C-alpha positions in Angstrom: 27.5 -74.6 -31.5 28.3 -75.7 -27.9 31.8 -74.3 -27.9 30.6 -71.3 -25.8 29.7 -73.8 -23.0 33.2 -75.2 -22.8 34.2 -72.4 -20.4 32.2 -74.3 -17.7 34.4 -77.3 -18.2 31.6 -79.7 -19.2 32.7 -82.9 -20.7 32.1 -83.9 -24.3 28.9 -85.8 -23.5 27.3 -82.8 -21.9 28.6 -80.4 -24.6 27.0 -82.8 -27.2 23.7 -82.8 -25.2 23.7 -79.0 -25.1 24.3 -78.9 -28.8 21.4 -81.4 -29.4 18.9 -79.1 -27.6 20.0 -76.2 -29.8 21.9 -74.0 -27.4 24.6 -71.9 -28.9 25.4 -69.2 -26.3 24.7 -69.2 -22.5 22.4 -66.5 -21.2 23.5 -64.0 -18.5 21.9 -66.0 -15.7 23.5 -69.2 -17.0 26.9 -67.5 -17.1 26.6 -66.7 -13.4 24.6 -69.6 -12.0 26.2 -72.7 -13.7 29.7 -72.2 -12.2 28.3 -71.9 -8.7 26.2 -75.1 -9.0 29.1 -77.0 -10.4 31.2 -75.9 -7.4 28.5 -77.0 -5.0 27.5 -73.5 -3.7 24.2 -72.2 -2.5 22.5 -69.9 -5.0 19.9 -67.2 -4.7 19.0 -65.6 -8.0 16.5 -62.9 -8.9 15.5 -63.2 -12.5 12.4 -62.6 -14.6 10.5 -64.8 -17.1 12.5 -65.7 -20.2 16.0 -65.3 -18.8 17.0 -68.9 -19.3 17.0 -69.8 -15.6 15.6 -73.3 -16.0 18.6 -74.6 -17.9 20.9 -72.5 -15.6 20.2 -75.2 -12.9 19.2 -78.2 -15.0 22.4 -78.4 -17.0 24.8 -78.4 -14.0 22.5 -80.5 -11.8 22.3 -83.3 -14.4 26.1 -83.0 -14.9 26.6 -83.6 -11.2 24.3 -86.7 -11.0 26.1 -90.0 -10.7 24.0 -92.7 -12.4 25.7 -95.4 -10.4 24.4 -94.1 -7.1 20.9 -95.5 -6.3 19.4 -92.5 -4.4 17.8 -89.2 -5.2 20.4 -86.6 -5.8 18.4 -83.5 -6.8 15.0 -82.2 -6.0 13.3 -79.5 -7.9 10.2 -77.9 -6.3 7.8 -75.8 -8.4 4.6 -73.9 -7.3 2.4 -75.2 -10.2 1.8 -78.5 -11.8 2.2 -77.0 -15.3 5.7 -75.7 -14.4 6.6 -79.1 -13.0 5.5 -80.8 -16.3 7.5 -78.3 -18.3 10.7 -78.8 -16.3 10.2 -82.6 -16.5 9.9 -82.3 -20.3 13.0 -80.1 -20.5 14.9 -82.5 -18.3 13.9 -85.5 -20.5 15.2 -83.6 -23.6 18.6 -83.4 -22.0 18.5 -86.9 -20.7 18.2 -88.3 -24.2 22.0 -88.1 -24.0 22.1 -89.7 -20.6 19.7 -92.7 -20.6 21.0 -94.1 -17.3 19.8 -91.1 -15.3 16.2 -91.4 -14.2 13.8 -88.5 -13.5 10.3 -88.6 -12.1 7.6 -85.9 -11.8 5.3 -85.9 -8.8 2.3 -83.5 -8.8 -1.1 -83.3 -7.3 -4.2 -84.6 -9.2 -2.4 -87.9 -10.1 -2.6 -91.4 -8.7 -0.8 -91.3 -5.3 -0.2 -95.1 -5.2 1.5 -95.0 -8.5 3.6 -92.1 -7.4 4.6 -94.1 -4.3 5.8 -96.9 -6.5 7.8 -94.5 -8.7 9.3 -92.7 -5.7 10.3 -96.1 -4.2 12.6 -96.7 -7.1 14.7 -93.7 -6.0 14.8 -91.6 -9.2 18.1 -89.6 -9.5 16.1 -86.4 -10.0 12.7 -85.5 -8.5 10.6 -82.7 -9.9 7.3 -81.9 -8.2 4.9 -79.6 -6.4 5.6 -79.1 -2.6 2.5 -80.8 -1.3 2.9 -84.0 -3.3 6.6 -84.2 -2.5 5.9 -83.8 1.2 3.1 -86.4 1.1 5.4 -88.9 -0.5 8.1 -88.2 2.1 5.5 -88.6 4.9 4.4 -92.0 3.5 8.0 -93.2 3.5 8.2 -93.8 -0.2 10.5 -90.8 -1.0 13.8 -90.3 0.7 15.6 -87.0 -0.1 18.0 -87.1 2.8 20.9 -87.8 0.5 20.0 -85.1 -2.1 22.9 -82.8 -2.9 20.8 -80.0 -4.3 17.2 -78.7 -3.8 15.9 -76.1 -6.2 13.0 -73.8 -5.2 11.8 -72.4 -8.4 9.5 -69.3 -8.6 9.9 -68.8 -4.9 7.8 -65.6 -4.7 4.9 -67.5 -6.3 5.4 -70.2 -3.8 4.7 -67.6 -1.1 1.6 -66.2 -3.0 0.1 -69.7 -3.3 0.8 -70.6 0.4 3.5 -73.2 -0.2 6.4 -71.7 1.7 5.6 -73.6 5.0 5.5 -76.9 3.0 8.9 -76.0 1.4 10.2 -75.3 4.9 9.2 -78.8 6.1 10.9 -80.4 3.0 14.0 -78.4 3.6 14.3 -79.7 7.2 14.6 -83.3 5.8 17.8 -82.5 3.9 21.2 -83.5 4.9 23.7 -81.0 6.3 25.7 -80.9 3.0 22.7 -80.2 0.8 22.7 -77.0 -1.2 19.7 -74.8 -1.9 19.2 -73.1 -5.2 16.5 -70.5 -5.0 15.1 -68.6 -8.0 12.6 -65.8 -7.8 11.3 -62.9 -9.8 11.2 -60.8 -6.6 12.6 -61.3 -3.1 9.9 -60.3 -0.6 10.5 -60.1 3.2 9.0 -63.6 3.9 11.4 -65.1 1.4 14.3 -63.3 3.1 13.5 -65.0 6.4 13.5 -68.4 4.7 16.8 -67.7 3.0 18.5 -66.5 6.2 17.4 -69.8 7.8 18.6 -72.2 5.1 21.1 -70.3 2.9 22.8 -67.9 5.2 24.8 -65.0 4.0 24.8 -65.5 0.2 25.0 -62.5 -2.1 22.0 -62.8 -4.5 22.5 -62.8 -8.2 20.4 -60.1 -9.8 19.6 -60.4 -13.5 17.8 -57.4 -14.9 15.9 -58.5 -18.0 16.4 -56.3 -21.0 13.4 -54.1 -21.6 12.1 -53.3 -25.0 13.4 -56.4 -26.5 13.8 -55.9 -30.3 11.8 -59.1 -30.9 8.7 -57.6 -29.2 6.4 -54.8 -30.4 5.0 -53.1 -27.3 1.6 -51.4 -28.1 -0.5 -49.2 -25.8 -4.1 -48.9 -26.9 -6.5 -46.3 -25.2 -10.1 -47.3 -24.5 -13.1 -45.8 -22.6 -13.8 -47.5 -19.3 -16.8 -49.6 -20.5 -15.4 -50.5 -23.9 -12.6 -52.9 -23.1 -14.4 -56.1 -24.1 -15.5 -54.5 -27.4 -11.9 -53.4 -28.1 -10.6 -56.9 -27.3 -13.1 -58.3 -29.7 -12.1 -55.9 -32.4 -8.4 -56.8 -31.9 -8.9 -60.6 -32.0 -11.0 -60.3 -35.1 -8.3 -58.2 -36.9 -5.2 -60.0 -35.6 -4.3 -63.5 -36.6 -1.9 -65.0 -34.0 0.1 -68.2 -34.0 -1.2 -68.5 -30.4 -2.4 -65.4 -28.4 -2.8 -64.9 -24.7 -5.3 -62.5 -23.1 -4.6 -61.7 -19.5 -7.2 -60.6 -16.9 -6.5 -59.7 -13.3 -8.8 -62.2 -11.8 -10.5 -65.5 -12.5 -13.9 -63.8 -12.5 -12.7 -61.2 -15.1 -11.2 -64.0 -17.2 -14.4 -66.0 -17.0 -16.5 -63.0 -18.1 -14.3 -62.2 -21.1 -14.1 -65.9 -22.1 -17.9 -66.1 -22.2 -18.2 -62.9 -24.1 -15.6 -63.9 -26.8 -17.1 -67.4 -27.2 -20.6 -65.9 -27.6 -19.1 -63.7 -30.4 -17.7 -66.8 -32.1 -14.0 -66.3 -31.2 -12.0 -69.5 -31.0 -10.8 -69.1 -27.4 -9.7 -71.3 -24.5 -9.6 -70.6 -20.8 -6.8 -71.2 -18.3 -6.6 -70.2 -14.7 -6.3 -71.7 -11.2 -10.0 -72.1 -10.8 -10.0 -75.1 -13.2 -9.8 -78.5 -11.6 -6.7 -80.7 -12.4 -8.5 -82.7 -15.1 -9.8 -79.5 -16.8 -6.3 -77.9 -16.7 -4.6 -81.0 -18.2 -7.3 -81.1 -20.9 -6.9 -77.4 -21.7 -3.1 -77.7 -21.8 -3.3 -80.5 -24.3 -5.6 -78.4 -26.5 -3.4 -75.4 -26.2 -0.3 -77.3 -27.2 -2.1 -78.9 -30.2 -3.0 -75.4 -31.4 -6.7 -76.1 -30.8 -7.3 -72.4 -29.9 -6.2 -69.2 -31.5 -6.5 -67.3 -28.2 -6.3 -68.3 -24.5 -8.0 -66.1 -21.9 -5.9 -66.5 -18.7 -5.1 -65.3 -15.3 -1.6 -64.5 -14.1 -1.1 -68.2 -13.3 -0.4 -68.7 -17.0 2.2 -65.8 -17.1 4.5 -67.9 -14.9 3.2 -71.4 -14.8 2.5 -72.1 -18.5 5.1 -71.9 -21.2 3.7 -71.9 -24.7 6.3 -72.4 -27.4 5.8 -69.9 -30.3 3.2 -67.6 -28.6 3.0 -64.6 -30.8 0.6 -62.1 -29.1 -0.2 -61.0 -25.6 -3.1 -58.7 -24.8 -3.3 -57.1 -21.4 -7.0 -56.8 -21.0 -6.3 -55.5 -17.5 -3.1 -53.8 -16.5 -1.7 -56.0 -13.7 -2.0 -54.7 -10.1 1.7 -55.6 -9.5 3.9 -54.2 -12.3 6.3 -57.2 -12.1 3.5 -59.3 -13.6 3.6 -57.0 -16.7 7.1 -58.4 -17.3 6.0 -62.0 -16.8 3.1 -61.5 -19.2 4.9 -59.8 -22.1 7.7 -62.3 -21.6 5.5 -65.0 -23.0 6.3 -63.7 -26.5 9.4 -62.9 -28.4 11.4 -65.8 -27.0 14.2 -67.5 -28.7 14.1 -66.8 -32.4 10.4 -65.8 -32.3 8.9 -62.3 -32.6 5.9 -61.1 -30.7 3.4 -58.3 -30.0 2.4 -57.2 -26.6 -0.8 -55.1 -26.6 -1.9 -53.2 -23.4 -5.3 -51.7 -23.1 -5.7 -48.7 -20.7 -8.5 -46.5 -19.6 -8.1 -42.8 -18.5 -8.0 -43.9 -14.8 -5.1 -46.2 -15.5 -2.6 -43.5 -16.5 -0.7 -44.0 -13.3 -0.1 -47.7 -13.9 1.0 -46.9 -17.5 3.5 -44.4 -16.0 4.9 -47.1 -13.7 5.4 -49.4 -16.6 7.2 -46.8 -18.5 9.4 -46.0 -15.5 10.4 -49.7 -15.5 12.0 -49.0 -18.8 9.4 -50.0 -21.3 8.8 -47.8 -24.3 5.2 -48.3 -25.3 3.9 -47.2 -28.7 0.6 -45.3 -28.5 -1.6 -47.0 -31.1 -5.1 -47.9 -32.1 -6.8 -50.1 -34.7 -7.0 -48.4 -38.1 -8.0 -50.4 -41.2 -7.6 -53.7 -39.4 -4.1 -52.9 -38.1 -2.4 -51.2 -35.2 -1.3 -47.8 -36.3 0.3 -44.9 -34.4 -1.9 -42.2 -32.9 -1.1 -39.0 -31.0 1.4 -39.5 -28.2 -0.2 -40.2 -24.8 1.7 -37.4 -23.0 0.5 -34.8 -25.5 -3.1 -35.9 -24.9 -2.5 -35.7 -21.1 -0.9 -32.3 -21.4 -3.8 -31.1 -23.5 -6.3 -32.4 -21.0 -4.4 -30.6 -18.2 -4.3 -27.4 -20.2 -8.0 -27.5 -21.0 -8.8 -28.1 -17.3 -6.7 -25.2 -16.2 -8.2 -23.0 -18.9 -11.7 -23.9 -17.8 -10.9 -23.1 -14.2 -9.5 -19.7 -15.2 -12.7 -19.0 -17.3 -14.9 -19.9 -14.4 -13.2 -17.4 -12.1 -14.0 -14.7 -14.8 -17.7 -15.4 -14.7 -18.5 -14.3 -11.1 -21.6 -15.5 -9.3 -24.0 -12.5 -8.5 -24.8 -11.7 -4.9 -28.5 -12.2 -5.7 -29.4 -15.2 -7.8 -32.2 -14.6 -10.2 -34.3 -17.2 -12.1 -32.4 -18.6 -15.1 -29.1 -17.8 -13.5 -27.5 -21.3 -14.1 -28.5 -21.3 -17.8 -27.2 -17.8 -18.3 -23.9 -18.5 -16.6 -23.4 -21.7 -18.6 -23.9 -19.8 -21.8 -21.3 -17.2 -20.8 -18.9 -20.0 -19.9 -19.4 -21.7 -23.3 -18.9 -18.3 -25.1 -15.6 -17.7 -23.3 -14.4 -21.3 -23.9 -15.1 -20.9 -27.6 -13.1 -17.6 -27.6 -10.2 -19.3 -25.9 -10.2 -22.2 -28.4 -10.1 -19.7 -31.3 -7.2 -17.8 -29.7 -5.4 -21.1 -29.2 -6.0 -22.2 -32.8 -4.7 -18.8 -34.1 -1.5 -19.0 -32.0 -0.8 -22.6 -33.3 -1.5 -21.4 -36.9 1.1 -18.6 -36.5 3.6 -21.1 -35.0 3.2 -23.5 -37.9 3.9 -20.7 -40.4 
């Protein structure tokens, strides 16, 4: 299975470790990143959820670690505790083949004194959130001066959550020979300034994720503006997921939907940044033990929570930033799994749907029929019909002229004339279509 990874000149021990975690072929980002990390180069990579980027840096970093050296050699910074825990678990899976290499995870919400003790033992690999890593450095318990590589994962989310300044302070503590590996779904201007300071002129690696993955069914479901919650309820009652995620655009929207679904007897959990550390840890344990069928979530979960085997995603709200659409739907159809991504939209969200389709997604216009999602008339035909009807009504209104002197009952009479003309136009249109079909 691991023969495809031989091109990176890994030794037999690493090839066996790769085989043990079930990898057969490197992904595109692994193809392009692994050689650079092995050569000791700086890396800037723009890639989206599900591209395989975590192992793109974990495999070569672990390979470069010298177990005999008693200092921290790699630091991996993540914007969320959940992501740090996931990377820690991934690293431990690989390290089953390398028991002499030690890794520790440092995140907020845990006992700081205990973290100081663990940091004092100089783990070879450190994985953590920026604030906790910086605090351990400030206390003198964690020394990263000799680290060869520092990974900044989900860098644009680091900016969104206000951690870039902290990452900046951590980076200043690195030795001159340290390499920076930066991974981000987008590269905003603030990140470019950071990269120019610490990385210099490095050509970014751009990995465009394949749209319309064959393993994912993309469904677009129309609803009236005030009927989204009812539509979600109908869907979750008719669809049985392995695990399903329902995304809202804010914590408040997520809370409201969660309360509604629970009041209707739906087995749903809640996950967003408003939960305190203990609540989040408790919810993650329940999610991983399949305690819930559905999880109502904010966009934190679309990038900071990896649920193995998630089968359904429902976009209760279309994300304000279209990049998050990719993050959300990327939760399903991963590896050998198949998935369904359902997006609800109201008439005033046509523009957002157009943007998603311009990104390359082909959405199937569907609705619930007999307990299943079934095709309905294409969205563009409905939009064209609405436009045609609007234009026809405007033309009719110009034909019913307003009299110079308005008499009592004028509005009623004019309305009746307009309705008569509209009916005549509809009959004409129906006759024309009938002739075409013949």
